[in-house]
C-alpha positions as CSV (number, residue, x, y, z in Angstrom):
1,M,-52.8,11.1,56.7
2,S,-50.0,9.0,58.1
3,L,-50.5,6.7,61.3
4,E,-48.2,9.1,63.2
5,D,-50.4,12.1,62.2
6,M,-53.5,10.6,63.4
7,E,-51.8,9.5,66.7
8,L,-50.7,12.8,67.6
9,K,-53.7,14.3,66.6
10,K,-55.9,11.8,68.7
11,A,-53.5,12.4,71.9
12,G,-54.4,16.4,71.3
13,L,-50.7,17.3,70.1
14,K,-50.3,19.6,66.8
15,V,-48.6,17.4,64.3
16,T,-44.9,18.7,63.7
17,L,-42.1,17.2,61.8
18,P,-39.9,16.7,65.0
19,R,-43.1,15.0,67.0
20,I,-43.5,12.9,63.8
21,K,-39.9,12.0,63.4
22,I,-39.4,10.8,67.5
23,L,-42.6,9.0,67.1
24,Q,-41.5,7.1,64.2
25,I,-38.2,6.2,66.1
26,L,-40.0,5.0,69.1
27,E,-42.3,3.0,67.1
28,N,-39.5,1.4,64.9
29,A,-37.6,0.6,68.2
30,A,-39.5,-2.8,68.8
31,E,-39.4,-3.4,72.5
32,R,-36.3,-1.7,73.3
33,H,-36.2,1.3,75.9
34,M,-34.7,4.2,74.4
35,T,-33.1,7.3,76.1
36,A,-33.6,10.8,74.8
37,E,-29.9,10.7,74.1
38,D,-30.8,7.4,72.2
39,I,-33.4,9.2,70.1
40,Y,-31.2,12.4,69.7
41,Q,-28.2,10.3,68.1
42,S,-30.8,8.4,66.0
43,L,-32.1,11.7,64.6
44,R,-28.5,12.9,64.2
45,D,-27.7,9.7,62.2
46,S,-30.2,10.3,60.0
47,D,-29.4,13.9,59.2
48,Q,-32.4,15.3,61.1
49,D,-31.8,18.9,62.4
50,V,-33.6,18.3,65.9
51,G,-32.1,19.5,69.1
52,I,-31.6,17.8,72.4
53,A,-33.8,20.4,74.4
54,T,-36.6,19.8,71.5
55,V,-36.3,15.8,72.3
56,Y,-36.7,16.2,75.9
57,R,-39.6,18.7,75.3
58,V,-41.4,16.2,72.9
59,L,-41.1,13.2,75.4
60,T,-42.3,15.1,78.3
61,Q,-45.5,16.0,76.0
62,F,-45.7,12.7,74.7
63,E,-45.6,11.6,78.3
64,S,-48.4,13.9,79.3
65,A,-50.4,12.6,76.3
66,G,-50.2,8.9,77.3
67,L,-48.1,8.1,74.5
68,V,-44.9,6.8,76.3
69,E,-44.0,6.0,79.7
70,R,-41.2,7.2,81.5
71,H,-39.0,4.8,83.4
72,N,-36.0,4.8,85.8
73,F,-33.2,2.3,85.7
74,D,-31.0,3.5,88.0
75,T,-28.8,0.9,89.5
């Protein structure tokens, strides 16, 4: 079982390929803030077939589970 699998299960989320891929992208992003569009583009760059709606849905689930925090940087 991978670290991503354990994190998802610990957060009470089912382990799915899109969730694993998005979590890996976020974990490898160092301290950079990423938008949903950044994550979507990263998935496309690595030839992953995950839609933008799925990215938004997974990020909302991650936020509810306490895995990520939402920030607004409106200027």
